[in-house]
N, C-alpha and C positions, 0 to 999 in steps of 0.2 A: 504494499500499500504506500502511495507517494506521501511524504511528508509535506505539510503546508508551513512554509517559512514566514514569519511575520516581517522579518527584516532581511532584506537582500544585502549583498556586500556594499552596494551603493547607499542603501538606506543606513547601515551601521556606520559608515564613514560620515554621512551628512548628519546623523543623529548625534554622534558623539562630538563632532566639531561644534554643532549648533548649541547643545546643552552646555559645554564647557564654556563657550563664549558667552552665552546668556547669563550664566551665573557669575562669570568673571566681571562682566560690564555692570551687572546688578550690585555686586560687591563694591565695586569703584564708586558707583554713584551713591550707594547707601553710606559708604565711609565719608564721603565728601559732605553729604547733607547732614548726617548725624554728628559729625565733628563740629559743624556750626551750631547745632542744637545743643552739644555738650557744653559749648562756652557759655551759652544762655542759662544751662542748668547749673553750671558752676557759679554764674554770677547770682543766680537765686539763692544758692547755699551761702555765698559770701554775704549777701544782703540779709540772711537769716530767715528768708521765706520758706526754706525747706532744710531739713536735716542732712547731714552727711550720709547717714544710712539709706536715704531714699534716693540718692544721686543714680546708683546703678540700676535700680529698679525702674526708675523713669527712663534711663537710657536704653534699657532693654526693650521697653514698650514702644519707644520712639524708632528702634530699629525695625520692629514688626510694622509699624504704620509706614515708614519709609520704603520698606521692601514691597508692600502692596501698591503704593503709588508709582514706584519706578520700574515695576515688572514691564509695563507698555513699551517705554522707550528702550529698555534693555533688549527686549525681543526684537524690535523694529531694526535697531542698529546691528544687533548680532546676525540677524538673517543677511542684511546688507553686506556686512563684513565678510561672513563666510562664503556667500554666493559670489561677491565680488572677487574674492581671492581665487576661487575656482574659475572664474572667467579669465582673470588675468594669467593664471597658471595653465590656461587652455585644457583644464579638466573637464569643463562643460562641453567643449568641442568634442573631446575624446568620447564622453557619455552620449552625446547627441549622434555621434557616428556609430556608436553601438546600439543605436535605436531608442534610447530614451528621449522622449519628448517633454514638452512642458508640463503636461498632466503627470509624468512620472516624477518630475522635479517637485511639483506642488505636494504630491503624495508623500514623498520623503521628507519635505519640511514639515508637513502636518503631523507626521509620525513623532517628530521631534517636539513640537510645540504642544501636543495634545496634553500631556502631563503638566506643562507650564500653564495651560488654560485652566485646567482643574484645579491647580494650586492657586491660581488667581481668584477663581470663584470662592474658594474656601477662605482665603485671606480677605477678599473684599466684602463678602457678605457676612461672615462669622467672626473671624479672628480680629480684624481692624475695628470693628465697633466695640468689641470688648476690651481691646487695649486703649482705645480712645477714651472710653468710660472709665477704665481704671486709671489713667493718666489724671483725668479730671478728679477722680475720688482721691488719690494719693496727695495731689497738690492741695486740694480743699482741706483735707484732714491735717497736712503739714501746716497750712495757714492758720488753721483753728488752733494749733498748739504752739504758736509762736512765742507766747508768753511762757508757757510750760518749759519750753527749751531753754529759757533764760535762767531757770533754776540751776544753781551751781553748788557744789558741795563745799560745807565749811563757811557759807556765808549767806546773810539774809537777801532773799530776792523777793521783789514785789510783782504781783500780777493783778489783773483786773483793776487797773487805775488805783493801786495801792489798797484795795479792800481785802485783798489776801496777802499775807506776808509769810513766807516759807524760810524755814532753816532746815538744811539737810546735812547730816553728818558725813554721809558718803553715799555715792551712787555706784552700783555695781556694774559689770559689763553688759548685763541684761536689762539695763536701765531701771532696776528696782531701786527705790531710794530707801536708805537705812537710817534709823533714829531721826524721825521727822517731828518737826514742831510748826504748827500753823496758827496764825491769828487769823480770824475771819470776821469782818465788819459787815452787818446788815443793818443800816439805819442806826438806831441807838444801841442795838444788840451788839455785843462782842462775844466771839466764841474762841476757844483754845482747843486745839486738837494735838495730841501727842500719839505717835504709833511707832511700832517697832519698824514697819516697812510700809511703803506705799507704791503705787504704780498708776499710770496714766492709761485709761482704757476708753475706747469708743463704744458706747452703749446706746442702741436704738438711734445712731446717727448723731448723739451728743457726746460731748467730751466731759469725762469725769476723771477725778482723782480718788483712787480707792485706797483707804487707810486700812491696814491689817495690825489686829492685836494692839488696841491702844485704848485711850481715855479721851472723853469729851467733857468740856465745861462750857455751859452756855448761859448768859444773863446779862443785865445792865451793870455798867461800871458805877460803883458807889451804892449799890443796893445789895442786900443779903439774900434776895431770891435767885438762887443758881441752881442750874441743872447739872449734876454729875452723872456720868454714865461710863461703863466700859463696853467695849465691843470686840467682836472678832473680825467683822468687816464693816466699814462705814464708807459710803460713797458721797462725794461732794461734787455737784455739777459745777463746771466752769462756765463762765459766760463766753460765748463764741467771740472771736476777735474779728470775724468777717461774717457777711450775711450767709444765707442759705446757699446750697450748692446748686448752680445753675447748670442744668444738663444741656450740653452742646449737641447739635444735630448728628455730629459724627459718631457720638457714642449711643445713639438710639438703635435698637435691634432692628435688624432687617425685617423681621415678621411684623413689627409695628408699623414699619414704614410701607409695607404692601398694603396695608389697610387705610393709609392717610389719604386726604384730600387737600392737605395743606401744600401749597405750591413750593414753599421752602424746603419742606421735607420730601417733597416729591423729586426736587433738585437734588438732594443728597442721595435718594434712592437711584435715580439715573446716574449719578456719579459712580455709584458702586457697580451698577450693571455695565456702565461703559468700560471698565477695566477688562474684563475677558472679552466683550465684543470688540473692543479697540484692538486688543492683540490679534484677533482673528482678522479683522479687516486690514490692519496695517501689514500683516504677514502677507496677505494676498497681493497688497500693493508693492511689497518690497521685491517679490521674485522678478517681475519684469523691470523694476527700477534698478536692480542689482547689476544688470548687464553692462559691462564696461569692456572697453577696448583691451587687448593684451598689453598695450603700450601705454596705457593710463597710469596715472600716478598711484601711490600707495593707498590713497583715501578714495579713489574712485568717484562714486556719486555721493559721498557723505555729507558734503555741503549742501547739495540739493535735497538730500533726504532730511537734513535738520530743518531746512526751510518749510518742508512739506510737513514735517511732524509738528512743529511749533504753529504752523497755520491750522493744522487739525485740531491740536489741543486748544488753542486759543478760540476757535470757532465753536468748539464744544461749550467752553464757559460763556461764550457771548449768547449763543442760542439758549443755554439754560437761564441766563439773566433776562432774555426777552421773555421767555416762557413765564417766569416769576412776575414780570411786570405786566403780563397779559397782552403783550404785543403780538405773540404768536401762540398757536394751541399747543397744548401738552405734548401730543404725539409728534408734532413737528419740532418741538424743542428737544426731542430725544432722538428722533430718526432722521432729522434734517442733514446733520453732518455725515451721516453714514450713506444717505442718498447721493450727496456730493462726492463722497470718496468712491462710491460705485462707478459714478460717471468718469472719475478720474483714472480708475483702474482699467476701465474698458477702452480709455484714450491710450493708456500706456501699452496695453495689449496690441491694439491696432497699430501703434507705432512701431512695435518690436516684431509682430508677426504678420501685419497686413489685415486689412478688413475682410478679405476673403476667408482667411483662417478663423477669425472671430465669428463671423456669420456661420461658418460651418460647424464650429463647436456649439454655437447656440441652438442651431437646428438639431444637432445630436442630442443636446441635453433636453430639448422640447419632445423628442421622440419617446 
């Protein structure tokens, strides 16, 4: 019985080169963008907006977000680079003389990018919203606890505009405070809490400091009416240093966006859906665009390709803005750029293979 091979020799060669180039280009782009974000994150840490422990957590989430955003240009540039090199080295001429046509080239290319498209769907629709929401949550919690992070061992520290005064003998590596003294003012009442240990916790979205194994005294200064009590655990809510967390569109789950009628949220949904769809459309465009003369330079059509990609990406943003402003319909706001891209792809194929070849292929597809 004859075995069916999913990958021929040509497929393996192109798939290997394409996947290596795609993830190499993606790594370079992500490193460049994340490096710029890392400087901003460090500045936030220097300004005291976030703790040093949160830096690498935020950085990791930013890498996920950047990877999803830059998969599209990575695939487009990689297909141009790999196919362009094959044209310059006359490998395409050798393959064509062996009977491989443009349809065979497309098949090999799409065998390579199919796992990338599936990865982009997973990143764009599920992982990126989770990462964006997680970044917002981490930064919000860090800003909420700005005053608490000012607590230092061996000295008095003020929080909540002086209404809370802390003294901590020592702070462990796990951020647990030992031998804690707190003076708490609420109107005319004053309270003193002493505890063996204390730690900061987020409970139901609010910031609390939880004292463990201590004593509490509450009353008015100058009066004999005081409350004395001992406790195993006592939680004191801290006033938030910033307002409530504002959920950004990037962090909304895709399932929620699929049911929305809000145009701003639809724009975010379309942005996510455009990532895998743009990879497919730009790959179809890149195959005829990659053809270069064997005597052409190292970069071939990359300059033209960059102009095409930036025009494509900018038109996506412009059409989405027009949709939100009500100047065009929602379907045209999403599909308009792909309709224009399809016309341009037909133009490239006609220029490369001739009108008769394109018409023949279209008739074959219609049958």
